C-alpha positions as CSV (number, residue, x, y, z in Angstrom):
1,M,102.3,114.9,106.2
2,K,102.9,117.1,109.4
3,S,106.5,119.0,108.9
4,L,109.5,117.4,110.7
5,Y,110.4,121.2,112.0
6,R,106.9,121.5,113.6
7,A,108.7,120.7,117.8
8,T,108.7,123.8,119.5
9,W,108.5,121.6,122.4
10,L,111.6,119.3,121.8
11,T,113.6,122.8,121.2
12,S,113.2,124.1,125.0
13,V,113.1,120.4,126.6
14,F,116.3,118.8,124.4
15,A,118.2,121.9,125.9
16,C,121.6,121.1,126.2
17,L,121.6,120.2,130.1
18,A,124.6,118.8,132.4
19,P,123.7,116.3,134.5
20,L,120.7,115.2,132.7
21,T,117.9,115.5,134.6
22,S,114.2,116.3,134.7
23,A,111.1,114.8,134.3
24,W,113.0,112.3,132.2
25,G,115.0,111.4,135.7
26,Q,119.0,110.7,136.0
27,A,120.4,109.0,132.9
28,P,121.9,105.7,133.5
29,R,125.7,105.4,133.7
30,A,127.1,102.9,132.0
31,P,130.6,102.0,131.9
32,L,132.3,104.2,129.9
33,P,133.8,102.3,126.4
34,P,137.5,101.3,126.9
35,E,140.2,104.0,125.7
36,T,142.1,101.4,123.6
37,D,140.9,99.6,120.7
38,M,138.7,97.3,121.9
39,S,134.3,98.2,121.1
40,H,131.6,98.4,123.7
41,D,128.0,96.9,122.3
42,G,129.5,96.7,119.0
43,W,130.4,100.0,118.8
44,Y,134.2,101.3,118.2
45,A,135.0,104.2,121.1
46,E,138.0,105.6,118.8
47,M,138.4,106.4,115.8
48,P,142.1,104.5,114.6
49,P,141.0,101.2,115.2
50,A,137.3,101.2,113.4
51,L,139.3,102.7,110.7
52,A,141.2,99.6,110.4
53,E,138.6,97.4,110.8
54,A,136.4,99.6,108.4
55,K,139.3,99.0,105.7
56,R,139.9,95.4,106.4
57,T,136.4,94.9,105.6
58,G,135.3,97.5,103.2
59,K,132.3,98.3,105.3
60,D,131.5,101.7,105.6
61,M,131.2,103.7,108.6
62,I,128.2,104.9,111.1
63,I,130.1,107.5,113.2
64,D,127.5,108.9,116.1
65,F,129.0,112.1,117.4
66,G,126.6,112.7,121.0
67,G,127.0,114.0,124.5
68,S,124.5,111.2,126.3
69,D,124.8,112.5,129.7
70,W,123.9,116.1,128.4
71,C,122.4,116.5,125.8
72,V,118.8,114.6,125.9
73,A,118.1,114.4,122.2
74,C,122.1,112.4,122.2
75,S,120.2,110.0,125.1
76,L,117.2,109.4,123.3
77,L,119.2,107.9,120.0
78,K,121.8,105.7,122.0
79,E,118.7,104.5,124.4
80,H,115.9,103.8,122.0
81,V,118.0,102.9,118.8
82,L,121.7,102.7,118.9
83,T,122.7,100.5,121.6
84,K,119.6,98.0,120.5
85,P,120.7,94.6,119.4
86,A,118.0,94.7,116.7
87,F,120.2,98.5,115.2
88,I,123.2,96.6,116.2
89,E,122.7,93.2,114.5
90,R,121.6,94.8,111.0
91,A,123.7,98.3,110.7
92,S,126.7,95.6,111.9
93,K,126.4,93.7,108.5
94,Q,126.6,96.5,106.6
95,F,128.9,99.2,108.8
96,V,131.4,99.4,111.2
97,L,129.9,101.3,113.7
98,V,131.9,104.0,116.1
99,D,130.4,105.8,118.9
100,I,131.8,109.0,119.7
101,D,130.3,110.2,123.1
102,T,131.6,113.0,124.7
103,L,130.5,112.6,128.3
104,A,130.2,115.8,130.3
105,R,131.7,113.4,132.9
106,G,134.1,110.5,132.9
107,L,136.1,111.4,130.0
108,S,139.8,111.8,130.6
109,P,141.5,114.8,129.2
110,A,143.5,113.3,126.3
111,R,140.3,110.9,125.4
112,K,138.1,114.6,125.4
113,A,141.0,116.2,123.3
114,R,140.6,113.0,120.6
115,Y,136.8,113.4,120.6
116,V,136.9,117.4,120.1
117,A,139.3,117.0,117.0
118,L,137.3,114.6,115.3
119,Q,134.3,117.3,115.9
120,K,136.7,119.8,114.4
121,K,137.2,117.6,111.7
122,Y,134.3,116.8,110.9
123,K,133.1,119.9,111.2
124,V,130.6,118.7,114.0
125,G,128.3,121.8,114.6
126,T,125.3,120.2,116.7
127,F,124.9,117.1,118.6
128,P,123.7,114.4,118.1
129,S,125.5,114.0,114.4
130,V,125.3,110.8,112.5
131,F,127.5,110.3,109.7
132,L,127.8,107.6,107.0
133,A,131.4,107.2,105.6
134,T,133.0,105.5,103.9
135,P,136.2,102.7,104.7
136,E,138.3,105.5,104.3
137,G,135.9,107.6,107.2
138,E,135.0,109.8,104.0
139,P,131.6,111.0,105.3
140,Y,128.9,111.6,102.6
141,A,125.6,111.9,104.4
142,W,124.4,112.9,107.4
143,T,121.3,113.5,109.7
144,T,119.8,113.8,113.0
145,Y,117.8,112.3,116.1
146,I,114.0,112.8,114.4
147,P,111.4,112.4,116.4
148,P,109.1,109.2,114.9
149,R,106.2,111.7,115.6
150,D,106.5,115.9,115.4
151,D,102.9,116.6,117.6
152,L,103.3,115.5,120.8
153,S,102.9,117.3,123.7
154,A,105.6,117.6,126.5
155,A,103.1,115.3,129.4
156,E,103.2,112.5,125.8
157,L,107.4,112.3,125.9
158,D,107.5,108.5,127.4
159,D,105.6,107.4,124.3
160,L,108.6,108.2,123.1
161,K,109.8,105.0,124.0
162,E,107.3,102.8,122.4
163,A,106.9,105.2,119.0
164,D,110.7,105.7,118.8
165,T,112.3,102.2,117.5
166,P,115.5,101.2,115.1
167,E,113.0,100.2,112.7
168,H,112.3,103.9,112.5
169,F,115.8,105.3,112.5
170,W,116.8,102.4,109.7
171,A,114.5,103.4,107.4
172,Q,115.6,107.4,107.8
173,L,118.9,105.9,107.0
174,Q,117.9,104.0,103.5
175,P,117.7,107.6,101.2
176,L,121.0,108.4,103.1
177,M,122.5,104.9,102.1
178,A,120.7,104.6,98.5
179,A,122.8,108.1,98.0
180,G,125.8,107.0,98.7
181,K,125.7,104.2,96.4
182,A,124.6,106.3,93.8
183,F,127.1,108.4,94.4
184,R,130.2,105.9,94.5
185,E,128.7,103.9,91.5
186,G,128.6,107.1,89.1
187,L,132.2,108.3,90.0
188,A,133.1,104.4,89.4
189,R,131.4,104.6,85.6
190,A,132.9,108.3,85.3
191,D,136.4,106.8,85.7
192,K,135.9,104.6,82.9
193,M,134.6,107.2,80.5
194,K,136.8,110.2,78.6
195,G,136.1,113.4,77.3
196,P,132.4,115.7,77.9
197,A,130.7,113.4,78.6
198,K,132.0,112.1,81.9
199,A,131.9,116.0,83.2
200,D,128.0,115.2,82.9
201,V,128.6,111.3,84.7
202,L,130.7,113.1,87.6
203,I,128.2,116.1,88.1
204,D,125.1,113.4,88.3
205,A,127.6,111.0,91.0
206,M,128.8,114.3,92.9
207,A,124.9,116.3,92.6
208,H,123.9,112.7,95.8
209,V,126.6,114.6,98.6
210,R,126.2,117.5,99.9
211,P,128.6,120.5,98.9
212,D,130.6,121.0,101.6
213,F,131.5,117.6,102.2
214,L,132.5,117.4,98.4
215,E,134.8,120.8,98.7
216,Q,136.6,118.8,101.9
217,Y,137.1,114.9,101.6
218,Y,135.9,115.2,98.2
219,A,138.4,118.3,96.4
220,Q,140.2,116.2,93.6
221,R,137.0,114.9,92.1
222,V,136.0,118.2,92.3
223,K,139.1,119.5,90.2
224,E,138.4,116.9,87.7
225,L,135.3,118.5,86.8
226,K,136.5,122.0,86.7
227,D,139.3,120.2,84.1
228,L,136.8,118.5,82.5
229,D,134.1,121.3,82.2
230,P,135.8,124.9,82.6
231,A,132.6,126.5,81.4
232,D,130.7,125.2,83.8
233,H,127.8,124.2,81.3
234,R,125.2,123.3,83.6
235,G,126.0,125.6,86.6
236,F,127.1,123.0,89.3
237,L,130.4,124.5,89.9
238,A,128.6,127.4,90.3
239,Y,126.3,126.3,92.4
240,L,129.5,124.2,95.1
241,A,131.4,127.6,95.0
242,G,127.5,129.7,96.3
243,A,127.5,127.0,98.7
244,K,131.2,127.4,99.4
245,A,131.0,130.9,100.5
246,Y,128.5,130.6,102.5
247,N,129.5,128.0,104.6
248,E,132.6,130.3,105.0
249,L,130.1,132.8,106.2
250,E,128.4,130.2,108.8
251,L,131.9,129.7,110.3
252,K,132.6,133.7,110.8
253,I,129.0,134.4,111.8
254,G,129.3,131.8,115.2
255,G,126.9,130.0,116.7
256,G,124.4,130.6,119.7
257,Y,123.0,133.1,121.2
258,D,126.5,135.2,120.8
259,L,127.2,135.9,117.3
260,N,130.1,137.6,115.7
261,P,129.1,141.9,115.5
262,A,131.4,141.8,112.8
263,V,129.0,139.6,110.1
264,K,126.4,142.6,108.5
265,V,123.3,142.1,106.6
266,A,125.6,143.7,104.1
267,D,127.9,140.8,104.1
268,V,125.0,138.5,102.9
269,D,123.5,140.8,100.2
270,A,126.9,140.7,99.0
271,L,126.7,137.0,99.1
272,I,124.0,136.7,97.8
273,A,124.9,139.0,94.7
274,R,128.3,138.0,94.2
275,Y,127.5,134.1,93.4
276,R,124.2,134.6,91.8
277,L,122.3,132.4,95.1
278,K,119.7,130.4,93.8
279,G,117.4,127.5,95.9
280,E,118.4,126.5,98.8
281,T,121.4,128.5,98.6
282,L,120.0,131.3,98.4
283,Q,117.4,130.4,101.4
284,Q,120.2,129.4,103.8
285,A,121.3,133.1,103.5
286,L,118.3,134.7,103.1
287,A,116.9,132.6,107.4
288,M,121.0,134.0,108.3
289,K,120.0,138.0,106.8
290,A,116.2,137.7,108.4
291,A,118.1,136.8,111.2
292,L,120.6,139.8,111.3
293,L,117.6,142.0,111.2
294,V,115.8,141.0,114.0
295,R,118.9,141.3,116.0
296,E,119.3,145.1,114.5
297,G,116.1,145.3,115.4
298,K,114.7,145.8,111.7
299,L,111.4,143.5,111.9
300,R,109.8,144.9,108.9
301,E,112.8,143.9,106.6
302,A,113.1,140.9,108.2
303,L,109.8,139.3,107.5
304,G,110.5,140.7,104.2
305,A,113.6,138.5,104.1
306,I,111.1,135.8,105.2
307,E,108.5,136.5,102.2
308,E,112.4,136.3,99.9
309,F,113.0,133.0,101.0
310,V,109.6,131.6,100.0
311,A,110.4,133.2,96.6
312,A,113.2,131.2,96.9
313,Q,111.2,127.8,96.5
314,S,110.6,128.4,93.0
315,T,114.5,128.5,92.4
316,R,115.2,125.1,93.4
317,N,117.1,122.9,91.0
318,A,118.2,119.2,91.1
319,F,121.1,120.6,92.6
320,D,119.4,121.4,95.3
321,R,119.2,118.1,98.6
322,G,116.2,118.6,100.1
323,D,116.6,116.7,103.4
324,Y,119.2,118.8,104.1
325,M,116.5,121.8,104.8
326,L,113.2,120.2,104.1
327,V,110.9,122.5,103.1
328,T,107.9,121.7,102.2
329,P,103.8,123.3,100.8
330,E,103.1,123.1,104.3
331,T,106.2,124.9,105.6
332,L,105.6,128.0,102.6
333,A,102.0,128.4,103.5
334,K,102.6,128.9,107.8
335,L,105.2,131.0,106.4
336,K,103.0,133.0,104.2
337,Q,100.2,133.5,107.5
338,R,103.1,134.3,109.5
339,I,104.2,136.7,107.5
340,A,100.7,138.2,106.8
341,E,100.4,138.5,110.3
342,G,102.6,140.5,110.6
343,K,103.5,143.0,108.1
344,S,99.2,143.9,109.2
345,G,100.3,145.5,112.5
346,G,102.5,147.6,114.1
347,A,105.6,146.5,116.0
348,T,103.9,143.7,118.5
349,A,102.2,141.6,115.6
350,Q,105.9,142.0,114.1
351,V,107.6,140.8,116.7
352,L,104.6,137.8,117.1
353,A,104.7,136.8,113.5
354,L,108.6,136.1,113.7
355,H,108.7,134.8,117.1
356,R,106.5,132.3,115.8
357,I,108.7,132.2,112.2
358,F,112.2,131.0,114.3
359,E,111.0,129.6,117.3
360,Y,108.5,127.1,116.2
361,Q,110.8,126.5,113.5
362,A,108.4,127.3,111.0
363,L,111.2,128.5,109.2
364,P,112.9,125.3,108.4
365,S,116.4,124.3,110.4
366,R,118.7,121.9,108.6
367,Y,119.5,120.6,112.2
368,K,115.9,119.6,113.5
369,I,116.2,119.0,116.7
370,S,119.6,118.7,118.2
371,C,122.3,120.1,120.8
372,H,124.9,122.7,120.5
373,A,128.7,121.2,120.7
374,T,130.6,123.6,122.7
375,E,133.8,123.8,120.9
376,T,132.0,123.7,116.8
377,S,128.3,125.3,117.3
378,A,126.7,125.9,114.3
379,F,125.0,129.4,113.4
380,E,121.2,128.1,113.6
381,P,118.5,131.5,112.9
382,Y,116.0,130.6,115.9
383,V,118.4,130.3,117.8
384,A,120.2,133.7,117.2
385,V,117.3,135.7,117.9
386,R,116.1,134.6,120.9
387,R,117.3,137.2,123.1
388,S,116.6,139.5,120.8
389,L,112.7,138.8,120.4
390,T,112.7,138.8,124.1
391,D,113.6,141.5,125.1
392,I,111.6,143.3,122.7
393,Y,108.9,141.2,123.3
394,G,108.9,141.8,126.8
395,K,109.3,145.6,126.9
396,A,106.7,146.0,125.0
397,L,104.4,143.6,127.0
398,L,105.3,145.8,130.3
399,E,105.0,149.3,128.3
400,S,101.6,148.5,127.0
401,T,99.9,146.8,130.3
402,A,102.1,149.9,131.8
403,S,98.2,151.5,132.8
404,L,96.6,148.7,134.3
405,Q,96.4,147.5,137.7
406,G,96.7,144.3,140.4
407,E,94.6,141.4,138.9
408,Q,93.3,143.5,135.5
409,R,97.2,144.0,135.0
410,A,98.1,140.1,135.6
411,K,95.7,138.7,133.6
412,A,96.9,141.0,130.6
413,L,100.8,140.0,130.9
414,G,99.5,136.0,130.5
415,K,97.1,136.8,128.1
416,G,100.1,138.4,126.3
417,L,102.3,135.1,126.7
418,E,100.1,132.8,125.1
419,G,100.9,131.0,122.1
420,T,104.4,131.8,122.7
421,S,108.3,130.1,124.4
422,F,110.5,133.3,125.1
423,L,113.3,132.5,127.1
424,N,113.6,133.4,130.6
425,N,115.3,136.0,130.3
426,G,115.6,140.2,130.4
427,P,112.1,141.5,130.6
428,I,110.2,138.0,130.4
429,R,112.3,137.0,133.6
430,T,111.5,140.5,135.0
431,I,107.0,139.4,134.2
432,L,107.6,136.0,136.0
433,L,109.4,136.5,138.7
434,E,108.6,140.6,139.6
435,T,105.8,141.9,137.9
436,L,103.3,139.1,138.4
437,P,104.3,138.5,142.2
438,S,104.3,142.1,143.2
439,L,100.7,142.1,141.7
440,V,99.3,138.9,142.9
441,G,101.9,137.0,144.9
442,S,103.7,134.6,144.4
443,A,102.0,132.0,145.2
444,K,98.9,133.0,142.4
445,T,101.4,134.2,139.7
446,P,101.2,130.3,138.0
447,N,97.4,130.2,138.1
448,Y,98.0,133.9,135.4
449,L,100.3,132.2,133.1
450,P,100.3,129.8,130.4
451,E,103.1,127.0,130.2
452,P,106.0,126.5,129.7
453,Y,106.0,129.8,131.7
454,R,103.5,128.3,134.5
455,S,106.1,125.3,135.3
456,W,109.4,128.0,135.7
457,V,107.7,130.0,138.9
458,G,105.5,126.9,140.4
């Protein structure tokens, strides 16, 4: 099975756009849902009446945080799945549906403030974010938009409408629903028990839920476990503590291109050592370390951190969720290949290997395919390194071809961009808009470029 994360074209196409225009056309302007306690198409647009309905009926909640007029992934999920009668009819039998659609246009200031407050409460770092929650609004599972295929080209985007169905998304929700059921059934069993055996049942139950959800929404249960098992005989409390510390460092470093410069590689190393991180949490920390090393221009060291990421797969245990940061044998093989390519050459080979590791998402991203929330952007390694790798490679490409002239240099520049997807920024932008036009003329420049660069100058 191909990895869900190999979707570079989606990384570019699913940029956060406002207004939403492109080959997709203008997003349809449906009437805004009401500001009051009413729902639209079976979805509540405000949390208070949705919570009241969930508590009245005892149903769980599906809470979709989106931005359907500026985030293409949100628009796809909403248009192809969430607004379809087939999905609404099935989902509403088990869930109260909540649509927190933070539109770029049309929301009143008061409503936008309410939505942003909910984003912060649920720590929404990327859009779309879909939470499964209890009738009290306490989440136990999270997912985002995952296309039914990951091998599409930009020319095949129109096929998504037929392939992307309510049935596909409903199937995606099944393991999350099963985890929530196992979590609550385990808690119910634990409530009937006393003594040391109760601790094991609590651990087995809580292992079905993300550590950050446990810390934020089920802190009393965590405290109960600490009281029952102060010696932490299975290491679950240590696992929670490490995950919490890592999440706090993510919040400190921030998201997008402009990370907090106060966070250093030494901070990540100290975190790993202090909490003796293992498994998925260790891999998340190593991905952050690699990104910081790239930003410092330490490319070989960054490849070393990726190598440690691969080795850390062997330290995963029963507490690691897997669906949170999926690492398959195919993923590991790709990473090993890129590491070898980078270490076998000089700076150019290193930056190309790292570009293909981060930009082509051979290094897994917990967010898969998503747009960044303005107020609460999450840390994503591939975003963090994009400017740095663009600058390093663009400068190297200009320098390595400086001795060539005319069409010979134009061909060399175009060849150097094959198999890449750098930002239209810095020296890459210089190549596209200045260097190549000066060599062969603006009209002929596209002929020397591979996609996606050709469309940028056409």
